[in-house]
C-alpha positions as a LaTeX table, in Angstrom:
\begin{tabular}{lrrr}
\hline
Residue & $x$ (\AA) & $y$ (\AA) & $z$ (\AA) \\
\hline
Met1 & 94.43 & 101.10 & 119.57 \\
Asp2 & 96.50 & 100.45 & 122.70 \\
Lys3 & 100.14 & 100.12 & 123.72 \\
Thr4 & 100.40 & 96.65 & 122.19 \\
Arg5 & 100.24 & 98.41 & 118.82 \\
Ile6 & 103.25 & 100.66 & 119.55 \\
Ser7 & 106.70 & 99.95 & 118.14 \\
Ala8 & 109.96 & 101.88 & 117.71 \\
Ile9 & 113.15 & 101.75 & 115.64 \\
Thr10 & 115.81 & 100.21 & 117.86 \\
Asp11 & 118.77 & 102.35 & 116.78 \\
Glu12 & 116.90 & 105.52 & 117.80 \\
Ile13 & 115.79 & 104.45 & 121.30 \\
Gly14 & 119.11 & 103.17 & 122.66 \\
Leu15 & 122.85 & 103.40 & 122.11 \\
Thr16 & 123.14 & 99.61 & 122.26 \\
Thr17 & 120.76 & 96.77 & 121.48 \\
Asn18 & 120.50 & 96.04 & 125.20 \\
Glu19 & 119.50 & 99.66 & 125.86 \\
Ser20 & 116.89 & 99.45 & 123.09 \\
Ile21 & 115.47 & 96.27 & 124.59 \\
Ala22 & 115.37 & 97.90 & 128.04 \\
Phe23 & 113.54 & 100.88 & 126.52 \\
Ala24 & 110.94 & 98.57 & 125.00 \\
His25 & 110.43 & 96.81 & 128.33 \\
Gln26 & 110.14 & 100.11 & 130.19 \\
Tyr27 & 107.12 & 101.07 & 128.09 \\
Gly28 & 105.56 & 97.62 & 127.94 \\
Met29 & 106.14 & 97.29 & 124.21 \\
Gln30 & 105.77 & 93.99 & 122.39 \\
Phe31 & 107.21 & 95.12 & 119.06 \\
Val32 & 110.26 & 96.90 & 117.67 \\
Glu33 & 111.30 & 98.03 & 114.22 \\
Ile34 & 114.85 & 97.51 & 113.00 \\
Arg35 & 117.11 & 99.36 & 110.56 \\
Asn36 & 120.76 & 99.29 & 111.69 \\
Pro37 & 122.31 & 97.86 & 114.82 \\
Pro38 & 122.94 & 100.79 & 117.21 \\
Lys39 & 125.95 & 102.96 & 116.35 \\
Ser40 & 128.06 & 101.83 & 119.29 \\
Glu41 & 128.10 & 98.22 & 118.08 \\
Ser42 & 130.71 & 96.86 & 115.68 \\
Thr43 & 128.34 & 96.27 & 112.75 \\
Ala44 & 126.85 & 99.77 & 112.97 \\
Lys45 & 127.85 & 100.82 & 109.47 \\
Lys46 & 125.69 & 98.10 & 107.94 \\
Glu47 & 121.93 & 97.80 & 107.72 \\
Tyr48 & 120.49 & 94.67 & 109.26 \\
Phe49 & 119.72 & 93.15 & 105.87 \\
Ala50 & 123.38 & 93.52 & 104.85 \\
Leu51 & 124.66 & 91.52 & 107.83 \\
Thr52 & 125.55 & 87.85 & 107.62 \\
Glu53 & 122.78 & 85.37 & 108.37 \\
Pro54 & 124.43 & 84.29 & 111.66 \\
Glu55 & 124.52 & 87.95 & 112.77 \\
Ile56 & 120.86 & 88.45 & 111.86 \\
Lys57 & 119.87 & 85.20 & 113.55 \\
Ala58 & 121.73 & 86.20 & 116.73 \\
Asp59 & 119.65 & 89.34 & 117.15 \\
Ala60 & 116.46 & 87.55 & 116.07 \\
Val61 & 116.99 & 85.10 & 118.94 \\
Arg62 & 117.90 & 87.98 & 121.23 \\
Phe63 & 114.65 & 89.82 & 120.54 \\
Ala64 & 112.59 & 86.64 & 120.80 \\
Asn65 & 114.14 & 85.73 & 124.16 \\
Glu66 & 113.15 & 89.18 & 125.40 \\
Gly67 & 109.55 & 88.71 & 124.28 \\
Leu68 & 109.85 & 91.22 & 121.43 \\
Lys69 & 108.68 & 90.77 & 117.85 \\
Val70 & 109.95 & 92.72 & 114.85 \\
Ser71 & 107.08 & 94.59 & 113.22 \\
Phe72 & 108.93 & 96.26 & 110.35 \\
Ile73 & 112.29 & 96.18 & 108.56 \\
Asn74 & 113.49 & 99.66 & 107.58 \\
Thr75 & 115.79 & 99.43 & 104.55 \\
Ser76 & 117.34 & 101.95 & 102.16 \\
Leu77 & 116.32 & 99.91 & 99.11 \\
Leu78 & 116.10 & 102.16 & 96.03 \\
Lys79 & 117.00 & 105.29 & 98.05 \\
Phe80 & 119.45 & 106.71 & 95.53 \\
Gly81 & 119.53 & 108.39 & 92.15 \\
Trp82 & 118.34 & 105.94 & 89.54 \\
Pro83 & 120.43 & 105.68 & 86.35 \\
Gly84 & 119.08 & 107.94 & 83.64 \\
Ser85 & 117.40 & 110.33 & 86.10 \\
Glu86 & 118.70 & 113.71 & 87.22 \\
Pro87 & 117.91 & 114.25 & 90.90 \\
Val88 & 117.59 & 117.77 & 92.28 \\
Arg89 & 119.35 & 119.19 & 95.35 \\
Arg90 & 122.67 & 117.68 & 94.43 \\
Arg91 & 125.66 & 119.16 & 96.19 \\
Gln92 & 128.14 & 120.79 & 93.86 \\
Glu93 & 130.58 & 118.14 & 92.71 \\
Asp94 & 133.46 & 117.98 & 90.32 \\
Ser95 & 133.52 & 115.54 & 87.44 \\
Ala96 & 135.48 & 112.93 & 89.39 \\
Ala97 & 133.01 & 113.00 & 92.28 \\
Arg98 & 130.10 & 112.84 & 89.87 \\
Asp99 & 131.59 & 109.85 & 88.05 \\
Lys100 & 132.14 & 108.06 & 91.36 \\
Arg101 & 128.58 & 108.74 & 92.48 \\
Leu102 & 127.07 & 107.60 & 89.21 \\
Ala103 & 129.11 & 104.39 & 89.32 \\
Ser104 & 127.94 & 103.72 & 92.87 \\
Glu105 & 124.30 & 104.38 & 91.96 \\
Lys106 & 124.53 & 102.14 & 88.91 \\
Ala107 & 125.95 & 99.34 & 91.04 \\
Arg108 & 123.12 & 99.71 & 93.56 \\
Trp109 & 120.58 & 99.74 & 90.74 \\
Asp110 & 122.08 & 96.64 & 89.14 \\
Asn111 & 122.01 & 94.86 & 92.51 \\
Arg112 & 118.46 & 95.91 & 93.41 \\
Leu113 & 116.91 & 92.46 & 93.15 \\
Glu114 & 119.76 & 90.77 & 94.99 \\
Asp115 & 119.51 & 93.36 & 97.74 \\
Leu116 & 115.76 & 92.82 & 97.85 \\
Lys117 & 116.28 & 89.09 & 98.29 \\
Lys118 & 118.72 & 89.77 & 101.15 \\
Ala119 & 116.20 & 92.09 & 102.79 \\
Ile120 & 113.44 & 89.52 & 102.41 \\
Arg121 & 115.68 & 86.85 & 103.93 \\
Cys122 & 116.40 & 89.20 & 106.84 \\
Ala123 & 112.66 & 89.74 & 107.31 \\
Gln124 & 112.00 & 86.02 & 107.30 \\
Ile125 & 114.73 & 85.36 & 109.87 \\
Met126 & 113.26 & 88.11 & 112.06 \\
Gly127 & 109.75 & 86.69 & 111.68 \\
Cys128 & 108.53 & 89.85 & 109.94 \\
Asp129 & 106.55 & 90.21 & 106.70 \\
Lys130 & 106.96 & 93.94 & 105.96 \\
Leu131 & 109.93 & 95.92 & 104.68 \\
Arg132 & 110.52 & 99.47 & 103.51 \\
Val133 & 111.40 & 100.60 & 99.99 \\
Phe134 & 111.88 & 104.04 & 98.45 \\
Thr135 & 111.19 & 105.58 & 95.06 \\
Gly136 & 114.51 & 107.04 & 93.88 \\
Ser137 & 116.11 & 110.41 & 94.58 \\
Arg138 & 113.69 & 113.19 & 93.72 \\
Val139 & 113.82 & 114.75 & 90.25 \\
Ala140 & 112.45 & 118.16 & 89.25 \\
Asp141 & 109.15 & 116.65 & 88.10 \\
Pro142 & 108.58 & 113.43 & 90.09 \\
Lys143 & 105.60 & 112.44 & 87.96 \\
Thr144 & 107.98 & 111.74 & 85.08 \\
Met145 & 109.34 & 108.89 & 87.19 \\
Tyr146 & 106.01 & 107.36 & 88.21 \\
Ser147 & 105.78 & 104.78 & 85.44 \\
Arg148 & 109.34 & 103.66 & 86.13 \\
Val149 & 108.67 & 103.45 & 89.87 \\
Ala150 & 105.52 & 101.44 & 89.20 \\
Glu151 & 107.35 & 99.05 & 86.88 \\
Thr152 & 110.24 & 98.59 & 89.29 \\
Ile153 & 108.38 & 98.21 & 92.59 \\
Gly154 & 105.01 & 97.05 & 91.33 \\
Gly155 & 106.46 & 94.77 & 88.69 \\
Glu156 & 109.75 & 92.95 & 89.20 \\
Met157 & 110.11 & 93.59 & 92.94 \\
Ala158 & 106.48 & 92.81 & 93.77 \\
Ala159 & 106.83 & 89.51 & 91.93 \\
Val160 & 109.72 & 88.51 & 94.17 \\
Ala161 & 107.90 & 89.72 & 97.28 \\
Glu162 & 104.72 & 87.84 & 96.41 \\
Lys163 & 106.64 & 84.61 & 96.00 \\
Glu164 & 108.15 & 85.03 & 99.46 \\
Lys165 & 104.95 & 86.42 & 101.06 \\
Val166 & 106.60 & 89.67 & 102.19 \\
Tyr167 & 105.02 & 93.10 & 101.74 \\
Leu168 & 106.93 & 96.04 & 100.23 \\
Leu169 & 106.00 & 99.31 & 101.90 \\
Ile170 & 106.70 & 102.53 & 100.02 \\
Glu171 & 107.62 & 105.36 & 102.38 \\
Asn172 & 106.85 & 108.97 & 101.61 \\
Glu173 & 110.15 & 110.79 & 102.15 \\
Gly174 & 111.17 & 114.32 & 101.20 \\
Ser175 & 114.29 & 113.39 & 99.24 \\
Gln176 & 112.41 & 110.84 & 97.16 \\
Asn177 & 110.06 & 110.90 & 94.17 \\
Val178 & 107.21 & 110.09 & 96.55 \\
Ala179 & 107.34 & 112.62 & 99.37 \\
Thr180 & 103.74 & 113.35 & 100.36 \\
Ser181 & 100.47 & 111.57 & 101.06 \\
Ala182 & 99.13 & 112.89 & 97.75 \\
Glu183 & 102.08 & 111.35 & 95.90 \\
Leu184 & 101.68 & 108.07 & 97.79 \\
Ala185 & 98.06 & 107.95 & 96.67 \\
Asp186 & 99.06 & 108.69 & 93.06 \\
Ile187 & 101.78 & 106.04 & 92.85 \\
Leu188 & 99.67 & 103.32 & 94.47 \\
Lys189 & 97.01 & 103.84 & 91.81 \\
Leu190 & 99.62 & 102.60 & 89.33 \\
Ile191 & 100.58 & 99.57 & 91.45 \\
Pro192 & 97.69 & 97.13 & 91.87 \\
Ser193 & 99.73 & 94.40 & 93.58 \\
Lys194 & 98.42 & 93.67 & 97.07 \\
Trp195 & 102.04 & 92.98 & 98.07 \\
Val196 & 102.84 & 96.68 & 97.81 \\
Gly197 & 101.50 & 99.04 & 100.45 \\
Met198 & 102.70 & 102.10 & 102.29 \\
Asn199 & 104.67 & 103.10 & 105.34 \\
Trp200 & 102.94 & 106.40 & 106.09 \\
Asp201 & 105.02 & 109.04 & 107.86 \\
Pro202 & 102.97 & 112.25 & 108.19 \\
His203 & 105.92 & 114.34 & 109.38 \\
Asn204 & 107.98 & 113.49 & 106.30 \\
Ala205 & 105.63 & 115.77 & 104.38 \\
Tyr206 & 105.88 & 118.62 & 106.89 \\
Gly207 & 105.91 & 121.94 & 105.06 \\
Lys208 & 104.78 & 120.30 & 101.81 \\
Glu209 & 101.19 & 119.42 & 102.70 \\
Thr210 & 98.82 & 119.23 & 105.63 \\
Ser211 & 99.23 & 115.51 & 106.28 \\
Tyr212 & 96.16 & 115.34 & 108.47 \\
Pro213 & 93.36 & 115.61 & 107.65 \\
Asp214 & 94.00 & 116.63 & 104.02 \\
Gly215 & 96.75 & 114.20 & 103.02 \\
Tyr216 & 95.26 & 111.34 & 105.01 \\
Ala217 & 91.93 & 111.76 & 103.22 \\
Leu218 & 93.61 & 110.90 & 99.90 \\
Leu219 & 95.22 & 107.66 & 101.05 \\
Pro220 & 93.80 & 104.22 & 100.19 \\
Lys221 & 93.28 & 103.17 & 103.81 \\
Lys222 & 93.53 & 99.42 & 103.24 \\
Arg223 & 97.06 & 99.86 & 101.90 \\
Ile224 & 98.41 & 101.59 & 105.00 \\
Leu225 & 100.45 & 98.75 & 106.48 \\
Asn226 & 102.76 & 100.67 & 108.83 \\
Val227 & 102.73 & 104.15 & 110.34 \\
Gln228 & 105.70 & 106.06 & 111.74 \\
Val229 & 105.81 & 108.92 & 114.23 \\
Lys230 & 108.67 & 111.44 & 114.27 \\
Gly231 & 109.83 & 112.84 & 117.61 \\
Lys232 & 109.31 & 116.40 & 116.35 \\
Gly233 & 105.78 & 115.46 & 115.38 \\
Val234 & 104.73 & 114.19 & 118.79 \\
Met235 & 106.78 & 115.84 & 121.56 \\
Pro236 & 104.57 & 118.25 & 123.54 \\
Ala237 & 106.86 & 121.29 & 123.25 \\
Ser238 & 107.68 & 120.82 & 119.56 \\
Pro239 & 106.57 & 123.65 & 117.22 \\
Glu240 & 106.05 & 120.93 & 114.60 \\
Lys241 & 103.73 & 118.85 & 116.78 \\
Glu242 & 100.91 & 117.13 & 114.92 \\
Asp243 & 97.50 & 116.04 & 116.22 \\
Trp244 & 98.40 & 112.42 & 116.82 \\
Lys245 & 95.31 & 111.75 & 118.90 \\
Ala246 & 93.13 & 112.71 & 115.94 \\
Ile247 & 95.33 & 110.69 & 113.57 \\
Leu248 & 95.17 & 107.56 & 115.73 \\
Leu249 & 91.42 & 107.89 & 116.17 \\
Ala250 & 91.00 & 108.22 & 112.40 \\
Leu251 & 93.21 & 105.19 & 111.75 \\
Asp252 & 91.24 & 103.18 & 114.30 \\
Lys253 & 87.92 & 104.25 & 112.81 \\
Asp254 & 89.12 & 103.29 & 109.33 \\
Gly255 & 90.12 & 99.80 & 110.43 \\
Tyr256 & 93.90 & 100.14 & 110.58 \\
Lys257 & 95.34 & 97.02 & 112.22 \\
Gly258 & 99.07 & 97.70 & 111.88 \\
Lys259 & 101.64 & 99.17 & 114.22 \\
Ile260 & 102.64 & 102.72 & 115.13 \\
Gly261 & 106.44 & 103.01 & 115.11 \\
Leu262 & 108.49 & 105.77 & 116.73 \\
Glu263 & 111.35 & 107.13 & 114.64 \\
Thr264 & 112.86 & 109.63 & 117.08 \\
His265 & 115.07 & 111.17 & 114.39 \\
Leu266 & 116.74 & 113.96 & 116.37 \\
Phe267 & 120.47 & 114.40 & 115.90 \\
Asp268 & 121.28 & 117.35 & 118.16 \\
Gly269 & 122.63 & 115.21 & 121.01 \\
Thr270 & 119.21 & 114.70 & 122.61 \\
Leu271 & 118.22 & 111.49 & 120.79 \\
Ile272 & 117.67 & 109.19 & 123.77 \\
Ala273 & 116.04 & 111.83 & 125.97 \\
Ala274 & 113.80 & 112.76 & 123.04 \\
Ala275 & 112.94 & 109.09 & 122.53 \\
His276 & 111.66 & 108.88 & 126.10 \\
Thr277 & 109.74 & 112.15 & 125.83 \\
Ser278 & 108.21 & 111.01 & 122.54 \\
Met279 & 107.23 & 107.58 & 123.81 \\
Glu280 & 105.75 & 108.99 & 127.01 \\
Glu281 & 103.54 & 111.24 & 124.89 \\
Ile282 & 102.57 & 108.41 & 122.53 \\
Met283 & 101.59 & 106.22 & 125.47 \\
Arg284 & 99.66 & 109.10 & 127.06 \\
Ile285 & 97.71 & 109.65 & 123.85 \\
Val286 & 97.02 & 105.94 & 123.40 \\
Gly287 & 95.84 & 105.78 & 126.99 \\
Glu288 & 93.19 & 108.41 & 126.21 \\
Ile289 & 91.79 & 106.60 & 123.20 \\
\hline
\end{tabular}
């Protein structure tokens, strides 16, 4: 476990792609994760996988020329209310707004395999074999959705991924039907495909479980294929700081060979400063291991 294993999402370490590349060089990184081009660039409203192939190829060449590899493609695939489900925490909406939302969600659901193919193509252009998927907006009893999640991700989507030799990584995320380590462990029991693993983000379960050591103990270690670190979870002065040294040591002991990606994820105007503070702490911790 050393700095060659450290990555970061580009749109949360710089305001432009050039700034993100400079950030990576500053810390001696060899890998980056991608999600959207940085907000200041013209294509900022689109995820990378939704760009045209020439646009994707341009940044793929750009990263390669800078000696950077893409370790993980963050997508929003399946991160919406699935037709027939009734997600919780909905904002109050009138009938017109509800109808519009339902139509949008149905369209995204109907296009799920086409979007998956676009995301896989993006991954292939970027020279990456791992991409993120979600499990549908959270309902009152998420377990009622497990069989459907397993059929969707572990069935039809895994079949496409296997053909293209790209791994689908389920992320635990609070707004989704899989939000905690315990839920990740439960859903993966229903999905035997080796082409489906997990993107484990301990901080996404903050306040719901003790991600380490309790949640971590439940996870099938061989299916952890990417790990993400939130700024709030690693910055020294954060009240939500987690024991990342212990987590990294445990991952190393258990044979984890993947990357550790920083998702700064602070939107109070301190994003870039927080990215530097977070990465300095990550590199300090790695240096002690």
